[in-house]
GUDO-821225 format. One record per atom (N, C-alpha, C): atom name; chain; z, x, y. Coordinates in nm, 4 decimals. Layout:
% GUDO-821225
at, ch, z, x, y
CA, A, Z, X, Y
...
END
This chain:
% GUDO-821225
at, ch, z, x, y
N, A, -5.6230, 5.7848, -4.5821
CA, A, -5.5514, 5.8483, -4.4715
C, A, -5.4147, 5.7845, -4.4529
N, A, -5.3089, 5.8665, -4.4451
CA, A, -5.1737, 5.8158, -4.4274
C, A, -5.1544, 5.7690, -4.2848
N, A, -5.1079, 5.6425, -4.2609
CA, A, -5.0879, 5.5947, -4.1250
C, A, -4.9772, 5.6707, -4.0548
N, A, -4.9837, 5.6706, -3.9209
CA, A, -4.8804, 5.7383, -3.8423
C, A, -4.7453, 5.6748, -3.8690
N, A, -4.6444, 5.7576, -3.8838
CA, A, -4.5111, 5.7076, -3.9152
C, A, -4.4447, 5.6515, -3.7901
N, A, -4.3684, 5.5440, -3.8092
CA, A, -4.2940, 5.4852, -3.6984
C, A, -4.1691, 5.5677, -3.6724
N, A, -4.1176, 5.5663, -3.5474
CA, A, -3.9941, 5.6386, -3.5178
C, A, -3.8811, 5.5966, -3.6114
N, A, -3.8107, 5.6928, -3.6659
CA, A, -3.7000, 5.6650, -3.7568
C, A, -3.7413, 5.6416, -3.9001
N, A, -3.8724, 5.6392, -3.9269
CA, A, -3.9197, 5.6127, -4.0632
C, A, -3.8856, 5.7290, -4.1549
N, A, -3.8545, 5.6962, -4.2789
CA, A, -3.8238, 5.7965, -4.3810
C, A, -3.9006, 5.7624, -4.5057
N, A, -3.9511, 5.8638, -4.5732
CA, A, -4.0188, 5.8403, -4.6987
C, A, -3.9958, 5.9571, -4.7917
N, A, -4.0323, 5.9379, -4.9166
CA, A, -4.0232, 6.0430, -5.0170
C, A, -4.1628, 6.0674, -5.0715
N, A, -4.2038, 6.1937, -5.0718
CA, A, -4.3397, 6.2250, -5.1160
C, A, -4.3446, 6.3641, -5.1762
N, A, -4.4287, 6.3806, -5.2779
CA, A, -4.4538, 6.5121, -5.3339
C, A, -4.5360, 6.5931, -5.2351
N, A, -4.5267, 6.7255, -5.2458
CA, A, -4.6058, 6.8127, -5.1583
C, A, -4.7538, 6.7742, -5.1607
N, A, -4.8044, 6.7388, -5.2781
CA, A, -4.9458, 6.7044, -5.2920
C, A, -4.9843, 6.5817, -5.2115
N, A, -4.8866, 6.4988, -5.1756
CA, A, -4.9149, 6.3744, -5.1047
C, A, -4.8866, 6.3819, -4.9551
N, A, -4.8394, 6.4963, -4.9073
CA, A, -4.8195, 6.5124, -4.7637
C, A, -4.9525, 6.5438, -4.6958
N, A, -4.9730, 6.4883, -4.5786
CA, A, -5.0932, 6.5194, -4.5023
C, A, -5.0808, 6.6564, -4.4386
N, A, -5.1921, 6.7097, -4.3931
CA, A, -5.1891, 6.8384, -4.3239
C, A, -5.1009, 6.8302, -4.2005
N, A, -5.1056, 6.7162, -4.1302
CA, A, -5.0221, 6.6989, -4.0106
C, A, -4.8742, 6.7001, -4.0470
N, A, -4.8390, 6.6392, -4.1594
CA, A, -4.6991, 6.6368, -4.2008
C, A, -4.6516, 6.7765, -4.2405
N, A, -4.7349, 6.8508, -4.3103
CA, A, -4.6977, 6.9874, -4.3464
C, A, -4.6805, 7.0733, -4.2213
N, A, -4.7663, 7.0536, -4.1218
CA, A, -4.7519, 7.1262, -3.9955
C, A, -4.6203, 7.0887, -3.9271
N, A, -4.5841, 6.9602, -3.9338
CA, A, -4.4591, 6.9150, -3.8722
C, A, -4.3386, 6.9750, -3.9429
N, A, -4.3474, 6.9875, -4.0759
CA, A, -4.2390, 7.0507, -4.1520
C, A, -4.2254, 7.1974, -4.1100
N, A, -4.3382, 7.2674, -4.0999
CA, A, -4.3343, 7.4086, -4.0585
C, A, -4.2726, 7.4226, -3.9195
N, A, -4.3085, 7.3332, -3.8287
CA, A, -4.2539, 7.3390, -3.6930
C, A, -4.1037, 7.3138, -3.6928
N, A, -4.0582, 7.2188, -3.7749
CA, A, -3.9145, 7.1907, -3.7801
C, A, -3.8391, 7.3082, -3.8394
N, A, -3.8950, 7.3726, -3.9411
CA, A, -3.8292, 7.4882, -4.0012
C, A, -3.8277, 7.6067, -3.9053
N, A, -3.9366, 7.6260, -3.8317
CA, A, -3.9408, 7.7352, -3.7342
C, A, -3.8297, 7.7192, -3.6319
N, A, -3.8034, 7.5947, -3.5922
CA, A, -3.6956, 7.5685, -3.4973
C, A, -3.5593, 7.5944, -3.5615
N, A, -3.5409, 7.5467, -3.6852
CA, A, -3.4112, 7.5605, -3.7525
C, A, -3.3772, 7.7056, -3.7815
N, A, -3.4794, 7.7872, -3.8109
CA, A, -3.4576, 7.9276, -3.8442
C, A, -3.4902, 8.0202, -3.7273
N, A, -3.4932, 7.9631, -3.6070
CA, A, -3.5206, 8.0419, -3.4853
C, A, -3.6500, 8.1215, -3.4959
N, A, -3.7499, 8.0625, -3.5603
CA, A, -3.8801, 8.1269, -3.5721
C, A, -3.8836, 8.2456, -3.6657
N, A, -3.7767, 8.2663, -3.7423
CA, A, -3.7672, 8.3851, -3.8271
C, A, -3.7518, 8.3444, -3.9737
N, A, -3.8590, 8.2870, -4.0276
CA, A, -3.8582, 8.2469, -4.1675
C, A, -3.9832, 8.3030, -4.2333
N, A, -3.9632, 8.3869, -4.3343
CA, A, -4.0754, 8.4523, -4.4016
C, A, -4.1617, 8.3488, -4.4735
N, A, -4.2898, 8.3813, -4.4889
CA, A, -4.3822, 8.2914, -4.5582
C, A, -4.3337, 8.2614, -4.6994
N, A, -4.2806, 8.3649, -4.7682
CA, A, -4.2331, 8.3435, -4.9050
C, A, -4.1198, 8.2414, -4.9090
N, A, -4.0286, 8.2493, -4.8111
CA, A, -3.9160, 8.1570, -4.8103
C, A, -3.9603, 8.0153, -4.7737
N, A, -4.0594, 8.0034, -4.6857
CA, A, -4.1113, 7.8710, -4.6514
C, A, -4.1780, 7.8075, -4.7731
N, A, -4.2427, 7.8890, -4.8548
CA, A, -4.3088, 7.8363, -4.9740
C, A, -4.2094, 7.7849, -5.0776
N, A, -4.0843, 7.8270, -5.0695
CA, A, -3.9845, 7.7773, -5.1640
C, A, -3.9700, 7.6253, -5.1568
N, A, -4.0023, 7.5677, -5.0416
CA, A, -3.9860, 7.4236, -5.0233
C, A, -4.1007, 7.3429, -5.0805
N, A, -4.2065, 7.4093, -5.1266
CA, A, -4.3262, 7.3402, -5.1722
C, A, -4.3249, 7.3185, -5.3238
N, A, -4.3994, 7.2179, -5.3664
CA, A, -4.4124, 7.1920, -5.5091
C, A, -4.3143, 7.0910, -5.5637
N, A, -4.2293, 7.0366, -5.4778
CA, A, -4.1326, 6.9365, -5.5209
C, A, -4.1452, 6.8111, -5.4367
N, A, -4.0336, 6.7422, -5.4180
CA, A, -4.0301, 6.6192, -5.3396
C, A, -3.9756, 6.6470, -5.2002
N, A, -4.0377, 6.5871, -5.1005
CA, A, -3.9972, 6.6015, -4.9615
C, A, -3.9411, 6.4693, -4.9103
N, A, -3.8399, 6.4797, -4.8234
CA, A, -3.7854, 6.3623, -4.7567
C, A, -3.7906, 6.3871, -4.6062
N, A, -3.9010, 6.3497, -4.5404
CA, A, -3.9089, 6.3644, -4.3958
C, A, -3.8572, 6.2392, -4.3249
N, A, -3.7847, 6.2587, -4.2159
CA, A, -3.7420, 6.1500, -4.1280
C, A, -3.8114, 6.1728, -3.9943
N, A, -3.8859, 6.0741, -3.9491
CA, A, -3.9691, 6.0922, -3.8312
C, A, -3.8953, 6.0592, -3.7020
N, A, -3.9171, 6.1447, -3.6007
CA, A, -3.8674, 6.1187, -3.4662
C, A, -3.9676, 6.0321, -3.3910
N, A, -4.0949, 6.0606, -3.4095
CA, A, -4.2037, 5.9784, -3.3580
C, A, -4.3236, 6.0013, -3.4492
N, A, -4.4421, 5.9603, -3.4066
CA, A, -4.5585, 5.9679, -3.4935
C, A, -4.5994, 6.1109, -3.5261
N, A, -4.5547, 6.2081, -3.4464
CA, A, -4.5958, 6.3474, -3.4642
C, A, -4.4808, 6.4365, -3.5076
N, A, -4.3678, 6.4218, -3.4431
CA, A, -4.2564, 6.5138, -3.4653
C, A, -4.1590, 6.4598, -3.5697
N, A, -4.0969, 6.5540, -3.6422
CA, A, -3.9950, 6.5181, -3.7399
C, A, -3.8563, 6.5282, -3.6785
N, A, -3.7723, 6.4306, -3.7101
CA, A, -3.6312, 6.4393, -3.6733
C, A, -3.5566, 6.5256, -3.7738
N, A, -3.5967, 6.5177, -3.9009
CA, A, -3.5279, 6.5928, -4.0059
C, A, -3.6168, 6.6047, -4.1291
N, A, -3.5814, 6.6969, -4.2152
CA, A, -3.6561, 6.7190, -4.3387
C, A, -3.5656, 6.7840, -4.4419
N, A, -3.5919, 6.7526, -4.5662
CA, A, -3.5280, 6.8198, -4.6805
C, A, -3.6210, 6.8057, -4.7997
N, A, -3.6233, 6.9070, -4.8820
CA, A, -3.7017, 6.8957, -5.0047
C, A, -3.6142, 6.9325, -5.1243
N, A, -3.6570, 6.8852, -5.2396
CA, A, -3.5902, 6.9154, -5.3666
C, A, -3.6945, 6.9749, -5.4608
N, A, -3.6681, 7.0944, -5.5098
CA, A, -3.7573, 7.1587, -5.6056
C, A, -3.6800, 7.1891, -5.7333
N, A, -3.7512, 7.1979, -5.8433
CA, A, -3.6835, 7.2278, -5.9687
C, A, -3.6701, 7.3780, -5.9887
N, A, -3.5518, 7.4186, -6.0315
CA, A, -3.5282, 7.5573, -6.0701
C, A, -3.4585, 7.5585, -6.2055
N, A, -3.4789, 7.6669, -6.2790
CA, A, -3.4079, 7.6872, -6.4049
C, A, -3.2901, 7.7792, -6.3797
N, A, -3.1729, 7.7363, -6.4208
CA, A, -3.0505, 7.8139, -6.4025
C, A, -2.9781, 7.8231, -6.5359
N, A, -2.9530, 7.9445, -6.5813
CA, A, -2.8829, 7.9638, -6.7084
C, A, -2.7322, 7.9597, -6.6873
N, A, -2.6653, 7.8796, -6.7685
CA, A, -2.5187, 7.8747, -6.7677
C, A, -2.4727, 7.8663, -6.9122
N, A, -2.3964, 7.9665, -6.9546
CA, A, -2.3569, 7.9796, -7.0936
C, A, -2.4828, 7.9822, -7.1805
N, A, -2.4962, 7.8862, -7.2718
CA, A, -2.6126, 7.8869, -7.3616
C, A, -2.7149, 7.7812, -7.3225
N, A, -2.7065, 7.7311, -7.1979
CA, A, -2.7991, 7.6277, -7.1534
C, A, -2.8884, 7.6785, -7.0400
N, A, -3.0093, 7.6274, -7.0356
CA, A, -3.1003, 7.6497, -6.9233
C, A, -3.1102, 7.5172, -6.8499
N, A, -3.0344, 7.5052, -6.7437
CA, A, -3.0242, 7.3780, -6.6729
C, A, -3.1484, 7.3507, -6.5887
N, A, -3.1872, 7.2241, -6.5836
CA, A, -3.2887, 7.1780, -6.4900
C, A, -3.2155, 7.1411, -6.3610
N, A, -3.2310, 7.2216, -6.2598
CA, A, -3.1544, 7.2049, -6.1365
C, A, -3.2445, 7.1541, -6.0246
N, A, -3.2005, 7.0500, -5.9569
CA, A, -3.2656, 7.0046, -5.8355
C, A, -3.2090, 7.0856, -5.7193
N, A, -3.2899, 7.1771, -5.6669
CA, A, -3.2421, 7.2726, -5.5669
C, A, -3.2911, 7.2299, -5.4287
N, A, -3.1992, 7.2196, -5.3342
CA, A, -3.2328, 7.1758, -5.1985
C, A, -3.2915, 7.2907, -5.1179
N, A, -3.3989, 7.2608, -5.0482
CA, A, -3.4661, 7.3594, -4.9648
C, A, -3.5046, 7.2969, -4.8302
N, A, -3.5281, 7.3839, -4.7334
CA, A, -3.5887, 7.3443, -4.6062
C, A, -3.5161, 7.2284, -4.5399
N, A, -3.3847, 7.2416, -4.5260
CA, A, -3.3051, 7.1394, -4.4591
C, A, -3.3051, 7.1685, -4.3097
N, A, -3.3498, 7.0724, -4.2313
CA, A, -3.3567, 7.0936, -4.0870
C, A, -3.3450, 6.9609, -4.0142
N, A, -3.2583, 6.9579, -3.9131
CA, A, -3.2430, 6.8414, -3.8261
C, A, -3.2722, 6.8857, -3.6830
N, A, -3.3501, 6.8085, -3.6131
CA, A, -3.3869, 6.8410, -3.4747
C, A, -3.2624, 6.8634, -3.3906
N, A, -3.2615, 6.9711, -3.3115
CA, A, -3.1410, 7.0140, -3.2399
C, A, -3.0779, 6.9018, -3.1582
N, A, -3.1560, 6.8275, -3.0839
CA, A, -3.0997, 6.7235, -2.9981
C, A, -3.0551, 6.5990, -3.0702
N, A, -3.0774, 6.5924, -3.2018
CA, A, -3.0442, 6.4727, -3.2793
C, A, -2.9342, 6.4979, -3.3815
N, A, -2.8725, 6.6141, -3.3775
CA, A, -2.7682, 6.6457, -3.4748
C, A, -2.6404, 6.5686, -3.4460
N, A, -2.5601, 6.5518, -3.5522
CA, A, -2.4329, 6.4790, -3.5450
C, A, -2.4521, 6.3343, -3.5013
N, A, -2.5631, 6.2760, -3.5472
CA, A, -2.5917, 6.1353, -3.5221
C, A, -2.6172, 6.0598, -3.6525
N, A, -2.5767, 6.1197, -3.7634
CA, A, -2.5938, 6.0556, -3.8933
C, A, -2.7255, 6.0846, -3.9619
N, A, -2.8157, 6.1594, -3.8952
CA, A, -2.9458, 6.1864, -3.9565
C, A, -2.9319, 6.2818, -4.0737
N, A, -2.8387, 6.3773, -4.0627
CA, A, -2.8161, 6.4692, -4.1739
C, A, -2.7766, 6.3950, -4.3001
N, A, -2.6932, 6.2912, -4.2856
CA, A, -2.6551, 6.2106, -4.4007
C, A, -2.7716, 6.1322, -4.4573
N, A, -2.8570, 6.0813, -4.3683
CA, A, -2.9738, 6.0057, -4.4132
C, A, -3.0684, 6.0927, -4.4940
N, A, -3.0930, 6.2141, -4.4454
CA, A, -3.1896, 6.3010, -4.5119
C, A, -3.1297, 6.3677, -4.6359
N, A, -3.0002, 6.3450, -4.6582
CA, A, -2.9318, 6.3987, -4.7762
C, A, -2.9194, 6.2952, -4.8870
N, A, -2.9052, 6.1685, -4.8507
CA, A, -2.8785, 6.0635, -4.9496
C, A, -2.9902, 6.0479, -5.0516
N, A, -3.1153, 6.0453, -5.0078
CA, A, -3.2261, 6.0267, -5.1012
C, A, -3.2395, 6.1448, -5.1980
N, A, -3.2316, 6.2702, -5.1518
CA, A, -3.2335, 6.3820, -5.2479
C, A, -3.1190, 6.3759, -5.3484
N, A, -3.0028, 6.3262, -5.3068
CA, A, -2.8916, 6.3118, -5.4015
C, A, -2.9277, 6.2118, -5.5110
N, A, -2.9916, 6.1022, -5.4735
CA, A, -3.0348, 6.0039, -5.5732
C, A, -3.1334, 6.0669, -5.6710
N, A, -3.2256, 6.1455, -5.6179
CA, A, -3.3240, 6.2131, -5.7033
C, A, -3.2545, 6.3066, -5.8017
N, A, -3.1599, 6.3856, -5.7512
CA, A, -3.0872, 6.4801, -5.8373
C, A, -3.0100, 6.4057, -5.9463
N, A, -2.9401, 6.2986, -5.9079
CA, A, -2.8571, 6.2260, -6.0036
C, A, -2.9392, 6.1640, -6.1163
N, A, -3.0624, 6.1261, -6.0892
CA, A, -3.1440, 6.0551, -6.1877
C, A, -3.2408, 6.1450, -6.2636
N, A, -3.2672, 6.2652, -6.2106
CA, A, -3.3742, 6.3455, -6.2703
C, A, -3.3344, 6.4853, -6.3138
N, A, -3.2132, 6.5318, -6.2808
CA, A, -3.1785, 6.6712, -6.3075
C, A, -3.0426, 6.6825, -6.3754
N, A, -3.0183, 6.8015, -6.4315
CA, A, -2.8882, 6.8287, -6.4922
C, A, -2.7806, 6.8514, -6.3873
N, A, -2.8199, 6.9028, -6.2709
CA, A, -2.7255, 6.9305, -6.1626
C, A, -2.8039, 6.9490, -6.0340
N, A, -2.7340, 6.9371, -5.9227
CA, A, -2.7927, 6.9658, -5.7927
C, A, -2.7252, 7.0878, -5.7333
N, A, -2.8018, 7.1777, -5.6730
CA, A, -2.7456, 7.2992, -5.6144
C, A, -2.8162, 7.3319, -5.4838
N, A, -2.7467, 7.4059, -5.4009
CA, A, -2.8045, 7.4606, -5.2786
C, A, -2.7159, 7.5732, -5.2301
N, A, -2.7724, 7.6587, -5.1465
CA, A, -2.6964, 7.7638, -5.0814
C, A, -2.6824, 7.7244, -4.9356
N, A, -2.5592, 7.7085, -4.8884
CA, A, -2.5345, 7.6522, -4.7554
C, A, -2.4842, 7.7564, -4.6572
N, A, -2.5222, 7.7371, -4.5324
CA, A, -2.4667, 7.8172, -4.4238
C, A, -2.3263, 7.7669, -4.3933
N, A, -2.2499, 7.8442, -4.3159
CA, A, -2.1159, 7.8012, -4.2767
C, A, -2.1220, 7.6712, -4.1976
N, A, -2.2256, 7.6571, -4.1141
CA, A, -2.2388, 7.5375, -4.0311
C, A, -2.2667, 7.4136, -4.1146
N, A, -2.3469, 7.4288, -4.2201
CA, A, -2.3821, 7.3137, -4.3014
C, A, -2.2805, 7.2794, -4.4086
N, A, -2.1849, 7.3688, -4.4355
CA, A, -2.0922, 7.3493, -4.5466
C, A, -2.0104, 7.2216, -4.5332
N, A, -1.9699, 7.1855, -4.4110
CA, A, -1.8846, 7.0674, -4.3912
C, A, -1.9536, 6.9405, -4.4388
N, A, -2.0836, 6.9288, -4.4113
CA, A, -2.1579, 6.8104, -4.4547
C, A, -2.1566, 6.7991, -4.6063
N, A, -2.1792, 6.9099, -4.6755
CA, A, -2.1884, 6.9039, -4.8213
C, A, -2.0528, 6.8776, -4.8846
N, A, -1.9476, 6.9320, -4.8272
CA, A, -1.8135, 6.9016, -4.8790
C, A, -1.7821, 6.7534, -4.8615
N, A, -1.8205, 6.6973, -4.7471
CA, A, -1.7936, 6.5564, -4.7208
C, A, -1.8693, 6.4651, -4.8166
N, A, -1.9797, 6.5145, -4.8712
CA, A, -2.0597, 6.4335, -4.9620
C, A, -2.0326, 6.4670, -5.1089
N, A, -1.9211, 6.5349, -5.1337
CA, A, -1.8770, 6.5542, -5.2717
C, A, -1.9229, 6.6805, -5.3409
N, A, -1.9997, 6.7630, -5.2714
CA, A, -2.0386, 6.8909, -5.3329
C, A, -1.9225, 6.9892, -5.3230
N, A, -1.9160, 7.0792, -5.4170
CA, A, -1.8093, 7.1778, -5.4197
C, A, -1.8677, 7.3182, -5.4353
N, A, -1.8027, 7.4139, -5.3695
CA, A, -1.8452, 7.5533, -5.3847
C, A, -1.8214, 7.5958, -5.5293
N, A, -1.9188, 7.6595, -5.5843
CA, A, -1.9077, 7.7032, -5.7221
C, A, -1.8528, 7.8459, -5.7257
N, A, -1.7289, 7.8655, -5.7736
CA, A, -1.6737, 8.0008, -5.7822
C, A, -1.7387, 8.0778, -5.8972
N, A, -1.7160, 8.2062, -5.8991
CA, A, -1.7683, 8.2869, -6.0090
C, A, -1.8906, 8.3663, -5.9694
N, A, -1.9430, 8.4402, -6.0657
CA, A, -2.0562, 8.5299, -6.0420
C, A, -2.1855, 8.4513, -6.0238
N, A, -2.2693, 8.5008, -5.9316
CA, A, -2.4024, 8.4472, -5.9136
C, A, -2.5035, 8.5565, -5.9408
N, A, -2.6069, 8.5256, -6.0196
CA, A, -2.7047, 8.6263, -6.0594
C, A, -2.8448, 8.5667, -6.0565
N, A, -2.9423, 8.6539, -6.0752
CA, A, -3.0809, 8.6110, -6.0893
C, A, -3.1453, 8.6908, -6.2011
N, A, -3.2412, 8.6291, -6.2686
CA, A, -3.3115, 8.6953, -6.3785
C, A, -3.4375, 8.7589, -6.3223
N, A, -3.4294, 8.8894, -6.2941
CA, A, -3.5424, 8.9616, -6.2390
C, A, -3.6266, 9.0269, -6.3470
N, A, -3.7263, 9.1018, -6.3044
CA, A, -3.8165, 9.1657, -6.4007
C, A, -3.7449, 9.2729, -6.4820
N, A, -3.6353, 9.3269, -6.4276
CA, A, -3.5600, 9.4311, -6.4983
C, A, -3.4341, 9.3765, -6.5647
N, A, -3.4234, 9.2453, -6.5727
CA, A, -3.3057, 9.1854, -6.6335
C, A, -3.2214, 9.1113, -6.5312
N, A, -3.0969, 9.0842, -6.5659
CA, A, -3.0058, 9.0073, -6.4805
C, A, -2.9546, 9.0943, -6.3666
N, A, -2.9672, 9.0440, -6.2436
CA, A, -2.9221, 9.1142, -6.1243
C, A, -2.8145, 9.0302, -6.0571
N, A, -2.7024, 9.0905, -6.0274
CA, A, -2.5952, 9.0178, -5.9591
C, A, -2.6301, 8.9995, -5.8114
N, A, -2.5874, 8.8862, -5.7540
CA, A, -2.6102, 8.8548, -5.6132
C, A, -2.4758, 8.8387, -5.5421
N, A, -2.4052, 8.9476, -5.5199
CA, A, -2.2707, 8.9371, -5.4618
C, A, -2.2707, 8.8756, -5.3227
N, A, -2.3766, 8.8963, -5.2461
CA, A, -2.3808, 8.8402, -5.1116
C, A, -2.3947, 8.6895, -5.1092
N, A, -2.4321, 8.6296, -5.2220
CA, A, -2.4493, 8.4847, -5.2288
C, A, -2.3308, 8.4139, -5.2933
N, A, -2.2417, 8.4895, -5.3545
CA, A, -2.1283, 8.4256, -5.4217
C, A, -2.0366, 8.3603, -5.3190
N, A, -2.0004, 8.2364, -5.3475
CA, A, -1.9184, 8.1600, -5.2534
C, A, -1.9987, 8.0724, -5.1598
N, A, -2.1327, 8.0784, -5.1686
CA, A, -2.2158, 7.9940, -5.0821
C, A, -2.2890, 7.8854, -5.1605
N, A, -2.2838, 7.8899, -5.2934
CA, A, -2.3565, 7.7938, -5.3755
C, A, -2.2751, 7.6658, -5.3924
N, A, -2.3324, 7.5548, -5.3457
CA, A, -2.2685, 7.4241, -5.3607
C, A, -2.3332, 7.3499, -5.4770
N, A, -2.2495, 7.2836, -5.5569
CA, A, -2.2973, 7.2134, -5.6756
C, A, -2.2634, 7.0658, -5.6639
N, A, -2.3602, 6.9821, -5.6946
CA, A, -2.3363, 6.8382, -5.7021
C, A, -2.3198, 6.7997, -5.8485
N, A, -2.2057, 6.7367, -5.8830
CA, A, -2.1855, 6.6972, -6.0224
C, A, -2.3002, 6.6089, -6.0709
N, A, -2.3415, 6.6294, -6.1932
CA, A, -2.4534, 6.5562, -6.2504
C, A, -2.4346, 6.5497, -6.4014
N, A, -2.5314, 6.4980, -6.4761
CA, A, -2.5122, 6.4812, -6.6214
C, A, -2.4711, 6.6056, -6.6975
N, A, -2.4989, 6.7242, -6.6451
CA, A, -2.4610, 6.8464, -6.7163
C, A, -2.3101, 6.8618, -6.7283
N, A, -2.2358, 6.7931, -6.6423
CA, A, -2.0907, 6.8042, -6.6464
C, A, -2.0410, 6.9266, -6.5726
N, A, -1.9085, 6.9520, -6.5767
CA, A, -1.8519, 7.0666, -6.5047
C, A, -1.9100, 7.1993, -6.5540
N, A, -1.9263, 7.2915, -6.4596
CA, A, -1.9773, 7.4246, -6.4938
C, A, -1.8602, 7.5223, -6.4942
N, A, -1.8369, 7.5844, -6.6080
CA, A, -1.7228, 7.6743, -6.6253
C, A, -1.7390, 7.7973, -6.5358
N, A, -1.6469, 7.8192, -6.4389
CA, A, -1.6589, 7.9348, -6.3492
C, A, -1.6409, 8.0685, -6.4188
N, A, -1.5934, 8.0675, -6.5420
CA, A, -1.5795, 8.1931, -6.6155
C, A, -1.7154, 8.2477, -6.6580
N, A, -1.8178, 8.1643, -6.6514
CA, A, -1.9526, 8.2058, -6.6910
C, A, -2.0430, 8.2071, -6.5680
N, A, -2.1260, 8.3078, -6.5609
CA, A, -2.2124, 8.3230, -6.4447
C, A, -2.3252, 8.2205, -6.4432
N, A, -2.3771, 8.1960, -6.3231
CA, A, -2.5016, 8.1219, -6.3064
C, A, -2.6133, 8.2241, -6.2889
N, A, -2.7199, 8.2099, -6.3656
CA, A, -2.8332, 8.3027, -6.3567
C, A, -2.9558, 8.2225, -6.3120
N, A, -2.9952, 8.2429, -6.1872
CA, A, -3.1075, 8.1703, -6.1297
C, A, -3.2405, 8.2372, -6.1660
N, A, -3.3445, 8.1569, -6.1686
CA, A, -3.4779, 8.2129, -6.1858
C, A, -3.5143, 8.2975, -6.0637
N, A, -3.5920, 8.4024, -6.0866
CA, A, -3.6316, 8.4921, -5.9772
C, A, -3.7478, 8.4308, -5.8999
N, A, -3.7581, 8.4663, -5.7714
CA, A, -3.8725, 8.4249, -5.6908
C, A, -3.8903, 8.5221, -5.5761
N, A, -4.0094, 8.5248, -5.5187
CA, A, -4.0358, 8.6118, -5.4053
C, A, -3.9524, 8.5682, -5.2850
N, A, -3.9310, 8.6618, -5.1907
CA, A, -3.8456, 8.6295, -5.0758
C, A, -3.7007, 8.6279, -5.1174
N, A, -3.6208, 8.5465, -5.0514
CA, A, -3.4793, 8.5358, -5.0852
C, A, -3.4618, 8.4506, -5.2104
N, A, -3.3875, 8.5028, -5.3063
CA, A, -3.3666, 8.4296, -5.4310
C, A, -3.2909, 8.3003, -5.4058
N, A, -3.1891, 8.3075, -5.3208
CA, A, -3.1121, 8.1888, -5.2830
C, A, -3.1120, 8.1774, -5.1308
N, A, -3.2221, 8.1332, -5.0756
CA, A, -3.2314, 8.1181, -4.9309
C, A, -3.1411, 8.0042, -4.8860
N, A, -3.0657, 8.0237, -4.7770
CA, A, -2.9850, 7.9156, -4.7221
C, A, -3.0750, 7.7969, -4.6918
N, A, -3.0402, 7.6806, -4.7466
CA, A, -3.1242, 7.5631, -4.7292
C, A, -3.1320, 7.5189, -4.5837
N, A, -3.0232, 7.5435, -4.5083
CA, A, -3.0135, 7.4870, -4.3738
C, A, -3.0145, 7.5921, -4.2646
N, A, -3.0743, 7.7072, -4.2917
CA, A, -3.0936, 7.8076, -4.1868
C, A, -2.9963, 7.9229, -4.1972
N, A, -3.0462, 8.0436, -4.1733
CA, A, -2.9634, 8.1626, -4.1677
C, A, -3.0353, 8.2641, -4.0797
N, A, -2.9614, 8.3592, -4.0318
CA, A, -3.0193, 8.4572, -3.9414
C, A, -3.0877, 8.5684, -4.0191
N, A, -3.1710, 8.6434, -3.9478
CA, A, -3.2372, 8.7572, -4.0113
C, A, -3.1347, 8.8589, -4.0603
N, A, -3.0265, 8.8749, -3.9858
CA, A, -2.9223, 8.9691, -4.0261
C, A, -2.8582, 8.9267, -4.1578
N, A, -2.8356, 8.7944, -4.1740
CA, A, -2.7773, 8.7458, -4.2988
C, A, -2.8716, 8.7695, -4.4154
N, A, -3.0000, 8.7433, -4.3952
CA, A, -3.0955, 8.7659, -4.5030
C, A, -3.1058, 8.9137, -4.5371
N, A, -3.1033, 8.9988, -4.4341
CA, A, -3.1103, 9.1420, -4.4587
C, A, -2.9899, 9.1914, -4.5359
N, A, -2.8718, 9.1379, -4.5050
CA, A, -2.7500, 9.1784, -4.5748
C, A, -2.7558, 9.1382, -4.7217
N, A, -2.8104, 9.0165, -4.7488
CA, A, -2.8199, 8.9721, -4.8866
C, A, -2.9166, 9.0586, -4.9654
N, A, -3.0315, 9.0927, -4.9049
CA, A, -3.1288, 9.1743, -4.9746
C, A, -3.0737, 9.3138, -5.0017
N, A, -2.9958, 9.3661, -4.9098
CA, A, -2.9331, 9.4974, -4.9304
C, A, -2.8349, 9.4920, -5.0463
N, A, -2.7620, 9.3806, -5.0554
CA, A, -2.6655, 9.3648, -5.1639
C, A, -2.7366, 9.3599, -5.2984
N, A, -2.8519, 9.2904, -5.3040
CA, A, -2.9290, 9.2864, -5.4284
C, A, -2.9762, 9.4259, -5.4655
N, A, -3.0259, 9.5016, -5.3682
CA, A, -3.0731, 9.6371, -5.3941
C, A, -2.9608, 9.7261, -5.4444
N, A, -2.8426, 9.7156, -5.3807
CA, A, -2.7275, 9.7963, -5.4237
C, A, -2.6857, 9.7609, -5.5637
N, A, -2.6910, 9.6285, -5.5942
CA, A, -2.6508, 9.5846, -5.7274
C, A, -2.7427, 9.6423, -5.8329
N, A, -2.8723, 9.6465, -5.8055
CA, A, -2.9682, 9.7025, -5.9008
C, A, -2.9392, 9.8492, -5.9271
N, A, -2.9082, 9.9233, -5.8190
CA, A, -2.8844, 10.0674, -5.8311
C, A, -2.7594, 10.0969, -5.9160
N, A, -2.6642, 10.0060, -5.9121
CA, A, -2.5371, 10.0322, -5.9812
C, A, -2.5434, 9.9951, -6.1283
N, A, -2.6523, 9.9286, -6.1692
CA, A, -2.6584, 9.8829, -6.3099
C, A, -2.7289, 9.9848, -6.3993
END
């Protein structure tokens, strides 16, 4: 049995090693960050990788972030990408350095284990990622669906990349993400239902035009 976490404690654990109470705390933090409007499929995107929870007390989380592996095609390579998911900081604790704390460990993981780090950021979260050296990746963004490559115009300009062993990614060549249920590139740090609906409409329109 995992002992109760002390206030301010942070750890790194695979989904398989989180307790039921910790998974419930993650769900509660995400429900707050996404205003209770996060589909089950999108919540599942955060599972199967490494989690970095920061505890507010023995029960509640101050913040959370996870890193999952995704395959992203760029030119003739299939990159192993550490993709950030489920980023959430408790409302009353924001702008107190916790966002930086819950970001630093995933960056270390990405730098040591992946070809690159990526995430899709909201306008509110973009400043943090720019300050930590991530840059918006210009160029086309796509996903490899069951019917082939589908462009994601609604997501272009929101993908932040952390430099890693793969080196610079040529913007003249598209990024092709692996397909998944729910939002293909869900904003890691929260987005509204209207934003998600607009992105899904853009994907549908793109399919019709091909």
